[in-house]
N, C-alpha and C positions, 0 to 999 in steps of 0.2 A: 368418299361418302357422297360426293356429288353424284357420282354415277349411281351408286347404290341408293343413295338417299333420294335422289331425284326420282328415279324410276320406282324405287321401292315405296316411296311415300307420296311422291307427286303424282305419278301416273297410276299407282296401285294402292293409294292410301287407304281407301275404305276397305277393300278386300284384305289388305295386309293387316289392318287393325283387327278385323273380325277373325281372320285366319290365325293370327298370332295368339289369340285367346284360345282357339280350338286346338292349335298345335299341329296343323298339317302344312307341309311345304309344297312347293310348286314344281318340283323336278324329280325325276326318277332317282337321280343320284342322291338328292337331298333326302327323299323319302327313305331310301335304303340306309343311308348313314344314320339318319335320325332314329330309326327303329331297330338299329342293330343288325341289319341284314347286309351281308357282303354285297359289294357292287357287282361282283361276278354273277351272283345269283339273282340280281334284281336289275337287270339291264333295262327293263321296261317299267313304266309307271303302273302297269296292270298286274305286276307280280302279286300272286295270291297272298303271300305272307305280308307284303307291305299294305295291300288293300285292306287286309283283315284288321290291321291296327287303326287305319283311318276310319273304316266302317264301324269300328267299335264305338267311336264317338258319335257318329251319325245315327247309330241304332238307338241312342238315348234320346233322340229328338221326339218331342210330342208332335201331334198333328198341327197344333197352333204354331209351334216353333218351326216346323217344316215350311208352313205357309209364310212365316216371316222371312226365311231364306229365299223363297221363291219371289216374294214381293220385292225384296232388295235386288235380286238379280234382274227383275223386269224393270224396276225404276232406274237402276244404275245403267242398264243397257240402252235406255231411251234418252239419256240426257244429251243435250245438244253440245256442240263444240264450244259455244259461248259459255254455257253453264260450267262445263269442265274447266275452262280457263279461269272463270271467276272463283271456283272452289279452290283450285291449286295455284292461284296467282302468287302467293308468297314465295312458292318454290319456283314456279315457271319464270318469274322475273329474274331470279338468280341464274337460271339455266340459259336464259336468252336464246331459246330455240328458234329455228326458222319456222315459218307458218306450216310448211309441210311436215316438219318434225312434231309440231304440236298436234297435228292431225293423227300422226302415228301414235303419239302418247295417249291421245284420247281413245283410239281403237284398242290399244293395249290395256287401258284401264277397264274398258267394257269387257274384254276377254277375261281378264283376271277376276272381275266381279262375277262373271258367269260361273267360274269354277266353284264358288261358294255353294251354289245349289247343284251344279252338275255332278260333283263328287257324291253328294247324297243320292243322286239318281244313277250312280255307278257309271258315269260317263267321264272318262279320263282323257278324251281326245284333245280337249282344249289345253291341257298341260303341255303336251308335245308342241302344239302350235305356238304357245307363249315362248317356249325355249328356242325354237328354230325358225320362227317367222323371219323372213329376210329383212323386212322393214324394222322389226324389233331389234335384231342383231345390229343393224346399221345405226340405229338410234343410240344404242348402248355404246357403240364405238365412238360416236360423235361426242357423247357426254364424257367418256373416258378421256378423249383427246382434250376437251375443254378443261378437265380437271388435272391433266398432266399425269394420269396413271396409265399403267400398261394395258389393262384389260378390265372388262366388266361383262358379266354374263348373268343369265337368269338364276344360276346357282348361287350367285352372290346374294340374291334376294332371300333365298332359303336360309343362308347363314344369318342374315339380318333378322329374320323371323325367329330363328332359334335363340338369338341373343335376347330379344324382347321376351320370349316365353320363359327363358331361364331367369330373367330378372323378376318377372311376374311370379314365377314359382317360389323364388326366395322371399318375396314380399308376403305371400299367403301361406308359407310353410307352417306357420304356427296356428292355423285355423283348421277346424274340423270340417268334414263334408257338410254337415248340417249348417254350420255357421256360414260357410261360403254360399250355399244355396239360398239361405235367407238373405244374405248380404246382396246377392245379385238380384233376387226377386223383389226385394223391398224397394218400393218406389223412392223412399227418402234417401236411399243409399246409392242410387244409380249414378249420380254425379261422382261420388267417390270412386266407384268401380270403374266407370268408363272414362273419367277424366283424370283423377288423381293418380290411380295406380298405373294406368296405361301411359299417361304423360311422363310419370317418373321413370317407368321402365324404358321408354323411348329415349329420354334424356340421358340415362345411364349408358344405353347402348351407343348413342351418338358420341358420347364423351370418352368411351374406352372400348377395349377389345375383350370380349368374354369368350369368344370362340375363334377358331382359325378363320381368317378372312375378314373379321370385323374391323381390323385396322385399315384395310383398304377402303371400306365404306366410310370410316371416319375421315380418312385422308381426302376422299372425294368431296365430301360435304364441307370439310374445312377449306379445301382449295377453292371451292366455288362460293364460299362465304354463306352457305346455307346453315341456319342456326336451328337448334331445337325449337325455338319459338316459331320459326317458319313452318316447321312440320306440324306442330301442335295447332297452329292457326288453320292450316289446311284441313286437318282432321275435324276441327270444330266446324269449319265451313261445310264439310261433307255432311256432318250430322245435322247441321242446321238446314242444309239445302235438301237432303234426302231423308225424309221422315222414317224411311224403312231401315236406315243404317243402324240406328240404336237397337231396335228389336232384333236385328240379325246378329249383332255382336252379343247381345244378352242370350240369345238362343244357343249360340255356339259355346259360350262360356258355361252355361248350365249343363249342356251335354258333356262337355269336357270334364267338369267336376263329377258328374254322375258316373262317368266311365272310368276315371282314373284317380280320384282322390278317395282315400279310405277314411274311415271314421276317426282315425287318430290324427288326421291333419297332415299326413304325408302322402306323397304319390306312391302308387303301387309299383313294384318292380317292372321295368320295361316301359313305364309311362313316358310318352314323348314330352320333353321339356321338364321332366322330373328333376328335382334338385339334388339328386344323388350323383349325377355326373357319370361320365364314362360311356362305354359302348357295350352292348350285350351281344349274345349270339343270335343268329337268325332262327327261324323255325315258326311253326304255326301257333305255338302256345305262348306262354308268358316268356318275355325276354328277360334274362338275368342281367340286371344292371349293377355294375360294381358300386359298392358303397364305401365311402371314405369318412373317417371321423377326424376332423381337423383339430379337435381338442383332446384326443386320446393321450398324447404325450406332449406336454407343453414344450415348444421349441423345435419339435420334430414332427413334421406333417407328412405322413405316408401318402404320396400321390401316385403310387405305382399303377393303380387301377384307372388313372385318368390319362394314361399314355396310350396313344394310338400309333400304330406303325403302318405306313403305306410305302411299299417298296423298301428302300433302304433308308427311309427317313422316319424318325419318331417325333411326335409332337405332343407336348403336354397341354391339355385343355383344362385350364383352371376355371372354377366358378368363383368370382370375386367375393361373394358373400361368405363362402367357406374359408377363403384365405383370411378374411377379416376376423372370422371366429378364431382361427389359429393365432392371429396376432393377440387377440384379447386373452386367450388362454395363456400365452407366453408372458404377457404383462402381468396377469393376475398371479402367476407363479413366481414372479420375480419383482415383487412390489418394491419400488424405490430404486431399483437398479437401472443403470444406463448401458448403452452399447450392446443392446440385445440383438441376437441373431435368430431368425427363423430359418430352419433348414427344410427344403422341399426334397424329399427322398423319392426318387423315381425308381429305385431298385435296380434290377438287372434289365438293361434295354438292349435288345438284339437289333441294332441298327447302327450304321456307320455315322449317321448324322442325327443329332438330337436338338430340337428347337424348343425353347422354353420362353413363351411370351409372358410378360408381366404388364398388366394394364396400367393406365394412368391412375385409375382408382386404387389399385394395390399400392403403387408407389406413394401416392399422397397419403393413404391411410397409414402406411408404415411410418412415414415422417411424423404424422400427427400423433401416433401412438407411442413414439419413442423407440421404434425398431430401427436400429442402425444398419443392419445388414440382412440381406436375403441370400442364403446359400443354396445352391443346386447341386445335388449329389447323385451319381449313378455310376455303376460299373467301377467303383473305387475312386472315381474322379470327383473332386469337389471344387466348385467355383463360388467364391463368396463376393457378393456385390454390395458395396456401400451405397445405399439407395438415396442418401441425402443429396447427392450431387445431381440427381435427375428430377425433371419436372414433367416429363412426357412418358408415354408408354415405352417400354424397352423390350427387346427380345434377344436372348442369348442363343447363339447357334454354335454347337461344338461338333466338329467332325474328326473322326479318326482316319488319318490319311496314310498312304503307303510309307513304309519305313525308308524307302529310297529317297524320299523327300529330304532326309537328313543324311543317310549313309552315303549318298552320292556326293556329299559335300565334305565328308570327313572320314578318316579311318578310325576315329575314336569309337569305342564300343558303346552301342545303344543300350540304355537301361530302362527304357519305357516305350510305350507306343508314341507315335507322333500325332499331336493334336493341333487342329486349326481352330482358332477362336474368332468369333465375330459378334459384335453387339450393334444392334440398331437402336437409335434413340429417336422417337417420333417418326419411325420408318426410314430414318437416314443412317447408313452405316457409319459408325463412329469408332475410331481406332485409338484415340488418345483420351485419357480420363484425368479429371482433376484429382480424384482420390484413387489410388491403385486398387485394382481388382485382384483378389488373392486366388491363385490357382494352386491346388493340391493334387499333384500328379502321382498315380500309383506306379511303383517301381516293378520291374520284371527282369528276369535273367541277370540277377546281380551276383550270382555265385562266382567267386574268384575275382570280383571287382573290388577296387579300393573305394569304400563308401565315402571316405573323406574327400575324394576327388570327384564325386558326382556333382554335376552342375546342370542347371536348366539352360538350354541353348535356344536362342531365338533365330529363326531363319530371316535374314535380311539380304535381299538382292543376291541370292545364290551364295551367301556366306553365312557362317554361324557366329553369333555373338553370345558369349557366355555371361549369364546373368547371376549365377550363384544359386541360392536356395538352401534351405535348412532341411536336412534329412530327419524325418520323424518316423521311426519304425520302417514300414514298407512304403512310405510316401516321401515326397519332397515338396516343401512349401515355398512359394515365391510370390511376393506381391508384384503385379505388373501394371504400370501406368500406361502401357501400350499393348494392343492386341496384335498377334501375328500367329505363325506356326511355332510350336514349342515341343521340345523333347528333352529327355535327360540322358546325358552321356558321361562316361568316365573320361574326364578331361586331364590327360597326363601332359603336364607342361614341364619342360626341362630347360635349364640354362647352363651354358658352358663356362661361366665365370664366377660360380658361387662356391668353389672348393674351399676358399679361405673362411667362409662362414657356415659351411655345411654342418658342422657339429652342433651349433646352437641355433641356426636359422634355416637350414636347408629344407627340412620338412615343412616348416611354416611358410616359406616362400612358395613351395610347390602347391600347397593347399590354397593359399590366398590367390595365387595366380589362376588356379583351376576354377575358382569362383568368379573370376573376371574382375576382382577388386583391385588387382595390381597388375601391371603389365611390364614387359621388358622394354629395353631401350633400343632394340633392333639388333639384327645379325646374331640372334640367339643369346644375347647378353642381358643381364639383369642390372649390372652396376650396383652391387649391394652396398658399397661404401659411399655412394653419392648422397648428397644432402637431399632433403625432402622439402618442397615448398609448402606454404600454407594451403594453396589451392590444390596441390596434389594430394595432400593428406585429407582434405575435405572430401575429395572424390573417393579416395580409398575407403574412408569411414562410412560414407553414405551408401556406397555400393555394397560393402561388406555386410552392413546391417539391414540391407533391403529397405532403406528409408526414402527411396526416390519418390517424388511427388510433384506432378506437373502444376499443381495449384500454388506451390510455394513462391513467395516473392521476396526480393531483397532490395535494399535501397542504398547500398554502398556506392559512392561516387566513382570508385576506382575499379568497379566490376562491370564491364560491358555486358549488356543483355545477350550479346552474340558470342561471348567468350565460352570456350569449351567447358570451363569449370563453373559457369554462372548457375546452372540448375542445382549443382551440388552445394555451392555456397548458400543459395537461397534456402534450401531445406535445412542446412546446418544452422543458419541464422534464425529461421522461423522456430526451430526446436530449442533454441538457446544453447546449441552445442558450441557455437562461436559467437563472440561479441564484437570482433573487430578491434583494430587499434584504437578506433574511436567510433562514434555513431555513424560517421560518414566514410570511414576508411577501413578496408579489410586488409590491404597490403598483400595481395595474392601471391606475389612472386618472392616475398621474403621467406627465408628458410625458417623452419619451425624448430623450436627447442624441445628437449625431452619433457620439460615441465608443461609446456603448452600442449604437447601431444597427449600427455597423461590426463590433463584437464579436459581436453576435448573428448577423450575416451570416456572419462567419468561422466560427463554430461550426457553423452549419447546413451550409455548404459542406464543411467538414472531415468532417462526419458522413456525407456522401455520397461525398466524394472524399478519403479519408485520405492519399493520396500527394501532394496539392497542397502546393507548397513555400512557405516564408516567407523573405523576405529582411529581416533585422533592419535593414539600412541604408536600407530604404525610408522609415523615419521621418525620415531626415535631410533629406528634401525639404521638410519642414514646419518653418518657423521657430518655431512654437509647440508643437513636439512635447513640450516639457517640461511642458506643461499637461495632458498625457494621464495619467489615473490609472494607477498601476502595474498594477492588476488588469486594465486594458483595453489595455495597450500591445501585447501579443501579438496580440490580435484586430485592432487597427487596423493593425499591421504586416502581417498576413496580407492584409487587405482592400486595403491600399495596394500590396502586392507584386503582386497579381493584378488591379489596376486596377478593383476593385470600388468604391473610393472615390477621389475626386480632390479635391485642395485648391483653394483660391481665392486667387490672388495670393500663392502660397507659404505659405499658412496652411491648417490643417485645421479650426480652430475647434471643438475636441473637445467643449467644454462648452456649445456653442450648442444650443438645442432644435431638433430636426429638424422640417422642414416636410413636408407631404403630397407636395409636388412632389419634394423630395429623397428621400423614401421610395420614391416610384414609380421614380425613376431608379436607385437602388441595387437595388431589387427586379428591375428590368429587366436590369441587368447580371448579377445573380445567376442568373436563369433562362437566360441565354445563356452562362454560364461553361462552358467546355469543359475 
């Protein structure tokens, strides 16, 4: 934002303020995109279709208003370098430019100010000069370097203007044309129009991203410590120093309203900066702008018309105000309920890469309104993001990559496309999350495959790690605390030493191993009759039930934070699945008894299905029920009531050490518990 903000508001402040109200950008590319004209057919700023849209606004100017623009151009073009520095001192101080760069900024300001009137006079030559002037480009690069961002161009200013205009559109969307004209023209209301509305719009744009590229502007400003207050003070200085600035802004605002606001208080189709969002088709007539209704179906917001595709990348361009309306509709329809999820439905997207930015304003509003999750769905894929863990703008990028990314690493049969997931938080790529992000992958080519053996695989350093997942119809669902590349495979795992337990545990061992919840002991062996330690069973259970969570903490003195089992013990302890031998001791290497195993299973299932019932009489089927420790009876009773544990010859053998085969069987029953 330093880059964008500095130039966009420091060197171009007055003209940007005026132009943002009128709604015209400063580059041919920006004009084309803004008015729905393909960039291929609008390579120059003089494109007839583009000019027609801009000139529609200027055609509404009265002679007095035209003179106001001319007066501003002349006054702004004659200010001295010293006056320029005084006006924009709040921003220039933060930029710390060299004297020569301040001179360049001064000249750029005068050039942009001239555009306000030149466009009325059908002169577009200054636009090209602003974009390609060698000194301007060099200055932008210097500011970018100071801010630590990769690039800054004149087109970034265009995006900044669009953001301001979108915010202004949202703020005035409930007012009719007559109301707006009266509001702007009424002397007693001028401060509200020119200060309150514009200031609020600028603040919102500086604080979050409403269009593609806005995040870069925000990052520049943030990195250079330029605040909304610095920008507002510069604009105030401009209005106070140049008496012609206020009438010029009013003239453009009035012309904009006359040209594009209908009597119902909404912008006409194809209006630049209209609050309907989306892109329309080119052409000399009215541009058809997609309309979305965020409140049509509470909880499901159809945003398919807000998706733009450039090359092989699709980007969702949300309007924050509309998303907030969708939040309100969801809350109103679910009064008193918690854990609500708003789903953004992008529909069918014909692009390999899909980017969905969610602004800081959206994240904060979701938390404030009690929205727990925002789900993004397209092409059968759904990614559900718990937003409470974030305090900055985020952007989800999902790419469908070549099948060979996975098939080159395994001979197992592929049962889905291969997806690469990336999430940025505050512009920084983040791969590990405190709360897992849930991915729901669509299955394909599953005919003849063993659906119980389907598992989500993660690509890690040219190897596959199987994470499990729950098959739900033609999808598989898996919470992921870490992002990477993922796909679904039929994971056939076989062991050469399970013949003795094949009849009662063979299938269960294969399925649980396929899900990555239990592993062999090496050399193709499973060791079905070996004992299970408390740490091993904690891992099996947490992995099998998809309960991994990086935010979980544990305080057992005998569990090192670097131990392989530490994250699993932490989740199990946090959810009350394990209580330890004492408050300070877990005893990870001790073997686990059948009663302890049943109790841990019971607590885990109850944490996910609190309505599951327990029959106290279920213990009566075991002749040795009296040997069950009092602290474990409730857990064993629950497990027995729901057929998660079954005795042998009328006995439960509660104090016998559990074997690996028995652990696999009880885990299998648990993951299939409905």
